[in-house]
C-alpha positions as CSV (number, residue, x, y, z in Angstrom):
1,X,107.8,175.2,123.5
2,X,104.9,173.8,125.5
3,X,102.5,174.8,122.6
4,X,104.7,172.9,120.1
5,X,104.7,169.8,122.2
6,X,101.0,170.0,122.5
7,X,100.6,170.3,118.8
8,X,103.0,167.4,118.2
9,X,101.0,165.2,120.6
10,X,97.8,166.1,118.9
11,X,99.2,165.2,115.5
12,X,100.7,162.0,116.8
13,X,97.3,161.1,118.2
14,X,95.5,161.7,115.0
15,X,98.1,159.7,113.0
16,X,97.7,156.8,115.5
17,X,93.9,156.8,115.2
18,X,94.1,157.0,111.4
19,X,96.5,154.0,111.3
20,X,94.3,151.9,113.6
21,X,91.2,152.7,111.5
22,X,93.0,151.9,108.3
23,X,94.1,148.6,109.7
24,X,90.6,147.7,110.7
25,X,89.1,148.7,107.4
26,X,91.5,146.5,105.5
27,X,91.1,143.3,107.5
28,X,89.0,141.6,104.7
29,X,92.1,141.2,102.5
30,X,91.1,143.7,99.9
31,X,89.9,147.3,99.7
32,X,86.2,146.3,99.2
33,X,86.1,143.6,101.9
34,X,86.0,140.7,99.4
35,X,87.8,137.7,100.8
36,X,88.6,136.3,97.4
37,X,87.9,132.9,95.9
38,X,87.9,129.9,98.1
39,X,89.8,126.8,97.0
40,X,87.9,123.6,96.1
41,X,88.6,120.4,98.0
42,X,91.4,118.1,96.8
43,X,90.4,116.3,93.6
44,X,87.6,118.7,92.8
45,X,87.5,121.0,89.8
46,X,85.0,123.6,88.7
47,X,84.0,121.1,85.9
48,X,83.5,118.2,88.3
49,X,81.3,120.3,90.6
50,X,79.3,121.6,87.6
51,X,78.9,118.1,86.4
52,X,77.4,116.9,89.7
53,X,75.2,120.0,89.8
54,X,73.9,119.2,86.3
55,X,73.3,115.5,87.3
56,X,71.2,116.7,90.3
57,X,69.3,119.2,88.0
58,X,68.4,116.3,85.7
59,X,67.0,114.4,88.7
60,X,64.7,117.3,89.4
61,X,66.6,118.6,92.5
62,X,65.9,122.2,91.6
63,X,62.2,121.8,92.3
64,X,63.0,120.2,95.6
65,X,65.3,123.1,96.5
66,X,62.5,125.5,95.8
67,X,60.1,123.5,97.8
68,X,62.5,123.4,100.7
69,X,63.0,127.1,100.5
70,X,59.3,127.6,100.8
71,X,59.2,125.6,104.0
72,X,57.7,122.4,102.6
73,X,58.4,119.1,104.2
74,X,60.7,116.7,102.2
75,X,61.5,113.1,102.4
76,X,64.9,112.3,104.0
77,X,66.3,111.2,100.6
78,X,65.1,114.4,99.0
79,X,66.4,116.6,101.8
80,X,69.8,114.9,101.4
81,X,69.8,115.8,97.7
82,X,68.8,119.4,98.5
83,X,71.6,119.6,101.1
84,X,74.1,118.2,98.6
85,X,72.9,120.6,95.8
86,X,73.3,123.6,98.2
87,X,76.7,122.4,99.3
88,X,77.9,122.1,95.7
89,X,76.4,125.4,94.7
90,X,78.2,127.1,97.6
91,X,81.5,125.5,96.6
92,X,81.0,126.4,92.9
93,X,80.1,130.1,93.7
94,X,82.7,130.4,96.4
95,X,85.5,129.1,94.1
96,X,84.3,131.7,91.5
97,X,83.8,128.9,88.9
98,X,80.9,131.0,87.4
99,X,83.3,133.9,86.6
């Protein structure tokens, strides 16, 4: 009887540990840890974000983004454009507009 109780306690302990580990592994919302698409702000669509990115591309912002990523100094106006471009790109990719 004592041996059976010991086995049951061991099995219960293993089951509890497994349940806790499974809960931690699935915290991301999916089996692979992908949180899913993020919603765009009110009034924004994938098309409107893409249009603004295209407008910044036409102004030559991509070259400024590359310069900033290489550590080069930018004028405040150019830095603001780079920051806006990066913000829009993060929104676009986060919302999975590219898929």
